[in-house]
C-alpha positions in Angstrom: 0.0 0.0 0.0 1.3 3.5 -0.8 2.2 6.0 1.9 2.0 8.8 -0.7 -0.9 11.1 -0.6 -3.5 10.3 -3.3 -3.1 13.8 -4.7 0.6 13.1 -5.4 -0.3 10.0 -7.3 -3.1 11.5 -9.2 -1.0 14.6 -10.3 1.8 12.4 -11.6 -0.4 9.8 -13.3 -2.6 12.5 -14.9 0.5 14.3 -16.1 1.9 11.1 -17.5 -1.3 10.6 -19.4 -1.2 14.1 -20.8 2.4 13.2 -22.0 1.0 10.1 -23.8 2.2 7.4 -21.4 -1.4 6.1 -20.9 -4.9 7.1 -21.7 -6.3 10.0 -19.6 -9.3 7.8 -18.8 -6.9 5.3 -17.1 -5.0 7.8 -14.9 -7.6 7.6 -12.0 -7.4 3.8 -11.8 -3.6 4.0 -11.7 -3.7 6.6 -9.0 -6.2 4.8 -6.7 -5.3 1.1 -6.6 -5.8 1.0 -2.9 -9.2 2.9 -2.8 -12.4 0.9 -3.0 -14.6 3.6 -4.6 -13.7 6.8 -6.4 -16.4 9.3 -7.4 -16.7 13.0 -8.1 -15.5 15.5 -10.7 -12.6 13.5 -12.2 -14.0 14.3 -15.6 -12.1 17.6 -15.2 -8.9 15.7 -16.0 -10.1 15.0 -19.6 -11.6 18.5 -19.9 -8.3 20.1 -18.9 -6.4 17.9 -21.3 -8.8 18.8 -24.2 -8.3 22.5 -23.5 -4.5 22.1 -23.8 -3.3 21.7 -20.2 0.0 19.8 -20.0 0.5 19.2 -16.3 -1.4 18.5 -13.1 0.4 19.7 -10.0 -0.1 19.1 -6.3 -0.2 21.0 -3.0 -0.2 19.6 0.5 -1.4 22.5 2.6 -1.7 22.7 6.4 -3.4 25.3 8.6 -1.1 28.3 8.5 1.0 26.9 5.7 -0.4 27.3 2.2 2.9 27.0 0.3 2.3 25.6 -3.1 -1.4 26.4 -3.2 -2.8 28.4 -6.1 -4.9 31.5 -5.4 -8.5 30.5 -5.0 -11.7 31.0 -3.1 -12.0 30.6 0.7 -14.0 27.5 -0.1 -11.1 25.9 -2.0 -8.6 26.9 0.7 -10.8 25.5 3.5 -11.4 22.2 1.7 -7.8 21.7 0.7 -6.5 22.6 4.1 -9.0 20.2 5.7 -8.0 17.4 3.4 -4.3 18.3 3.6 -4.0 17.9 -0.2 -5.3 18.9 -3.6 -4.3 18.8 -7.3 -4.5 21.8 -9.7 -3.7 22.8 -13.2 -1.3 25.8 -13.6 -2.2 27.2 -17.0 -6.0 27.1 -17.1 -6.7 27.4 -13.4 -8.8 24.7 -11.6 -8.4 22.4 -8.7 -9.6 19.1 -7.4 -9.8 18.3 -3.6 -10.4 14.8 -2.2 -12.7 13.9 0.6 -12.2 10.5 2.3 -15.0 8.4 3.8 -15.1 4.9 5.3 -18.0 2.5 4.9 -19.0 -1.0 5.9 -18.7 -2.9 9.2 -15.9 -2.0 11.6 -14.0 -5.3 10.8 -14.2 -4.9 7.0 -14.3 -1.2 6.1 -13.8 0.2 2.7 -12.6 3.6 1.6 -14.3 6.1 -0.8 -12.7 9.1 -2.2 -14.9 11.9 -3.6 -13.1 14.5 -5.7 -14.7 18.0 -5.8 -13.8 20.6 -8.4 -13.0 24.3 -7.5 -12.0 27.3 -9.6 -8.6 28.9 -8.9 -6.2 31.3 -10.6 -3.5 30.2 -13.0 -0.1 30.0 -11.5 2.5 32.5 -12.8 5.2 30.7 -14.9 8.1 32.3 -13.0 6.8 30.8 -9.7 7.1 27.3 -11.1 10.4 28.0 -13.0 12.0 29.0 -9.7 11.6 25.6 -8.2 14.9 23.7 -7.9 15.3 20.1 -6.9 18.8 20.8 -5.7 17.4 23.4 -3.2 14.4 21.2 -2.3 16.6 18.2 -1.5 19.3 20.3 0.4 16.6 22.0 2.5 15.0 18.6 3.4 18.4 17.2 4.4 19.2 20.2 6.6 15.8 20.2 8.2 15.9 16.5 8.9 19.3 16.7 10.5 18.3 19.7 12.6 15.1 17.9 13.7 17.1 14.8 14.6 19.3 16.9 16.9 16.3 18.5 18.6 14.7 15.1 19.1 17.9 13.7 20.5 17.9 16.6 23.0 14.5 15.6 24.2 15.6 11.9 24.4 12.5 10.6 22.8 13.1 6.9 22.3 12.7 4.8 20.3 11.5 7.3 17.7 14.7 9.3 17.7 16.7 6.3 16.6 14.2 5.8 13.7 14.6 9.4 12.5 18.4 9.0 12.6 18.2 6.1 10.3 16.0 8.1 7.9 18.7 10.7 7.6 20.9 8.2 5.9 18.2 6.6 3.8 17.5 9.0 0.9 17.3 6.6 -2.0 14.3 4.5 -1.1 12.0 3.6 -4.0 8.6 5.2 -4.4 5.6 2.9 -4.7 3.0 3.2 -7.5 4.2 6.1 -9.6 4.8 6.4 -13.4 8.1 5.1 -14.7 10.9 7.5 -15.8 10.5 10.1 -13.1 13.6 12.1 -12.2 15.7 10.2 -9.8 16.2 13.1 -7.4 12.5 13.8 -7.3 11.8 10.2 -6.4 14.4 10.3 -3.7 12.9 13.4 -2.1 9.4 12.0 -2.3 10.5 8.7 -0.8 12.3 10.4 2.1 9.4 12.7 2.8 7.0 9.7 2.8 9.3 7.9 5.3 9.3 11.0 7.6 5.6 11.2 7.4 5.2 7.6 8.6 7.8 8.1 11.3 6.1 11.3 12.6 2.7 9.6 12.7 4.2 6.7 14.6 6.0 9.0 17.0 2.8 10.9 17.7 0.8 7.8 18.3 3.4 6.2 20.5 3.4 9.1 23.0 -0.2 10.3 22.6 -1.2 8.5 25.8 2.1 8.3 27.6 2.0 8.8 31.3 5.7 9.2 31.6 6.2 12.5 29.8 5.3 15.7 31.5 2.7 17.9 29.8 5.5 20.3 28.8 7.6 17.5 27.1 4.4 16.2 25.4 3.7 19.6 23.9 7.3 20.0 22.8 7.2 16.6 21.1 3.9 17.4 19.4 5.2 20.7 18.1 8.4 19.2 16.9 6.8 16.2 15.1 4.1 18.4 13.6 6.6 20.9 12.3 8.7 18.0 10.8 5.6 16.5 9.2 4.9 19.9 7.6 8.5 20.2 6.3 8.1 16.7 4.7 4.8 17.6 3.1 6.3 20.8 1.6 9.3 18.9 0.2 7.1 16.1 -1.2 4.7 18.5 -2.9 7.5 20.6 -4.4 9.4 17.5 -5.7 6.2 16.1 -7.2 5.4 19.4 -8.9 8.9 19.5 -10.4 8.5 15.9 -11.6 5.2 16.7 -13.2 6.6 19.8 -14.9 9.5 17.7 -16.2 7.2 15.0 -17.6 5.2 17.7 -19.3 8.3 19.2 -21.0 8.1 22.4 -19.0 11.5 22.4 -17.4 13.7 23.7 -20.2 17.2 24.7 -19.2 17.0 22.8 -15.8 19.6 20.2 -15.2 19.1 19.4 -11.5 17.2 16.1 -12.1 
């Protein structure tokens, strides 16, 4: 099962379809292999393609951190922030936000994703051209090392040892994505996904701890939440660069 957000997968598979790797109609199936039921406004993918769009990009916003989001209505911002993810098209303007629901008995639940379309502004070309995989990867490495040091200072075991191992594991493969993606983009996305798994584990391990004081618990929560946001920002940026590269919209860039 993938640990990548479904919006990352949809953006990359839709862009691959726009580039001719598969039919646009098949992009949704490739992006949702672990989802039981997919409904909503995914017909926008074909409409955007027919209108000449070449790439579908992704944002992974958090409350107070809208980096990577296109300008849009308060309704779009609220929905994307609540979901923690969305896809959008940069040239035409337009976004899709997923909503997740579980159904069925507790011991055999399925998952439904409903995609809702929103209008948004086109994204200025210079904003996308400024993205650099070199800088994205370097920033993620630096932030990961700094976070490891802060976690060591709090002596949060065993999660601190897990994070140290992640700092040296930057070449893990990414599950369920189109072939031929830039190697460095894959590395950043894989590392960011690992950090996300580790932060979720760390938060769950200590959520009901009776050992930590309330002050230490709050310090841990803030640190892991900040690190999770850092990972999401890096993942979205790397996936956006990968989509632009597949679409042939990275002329002159050699940081792949």
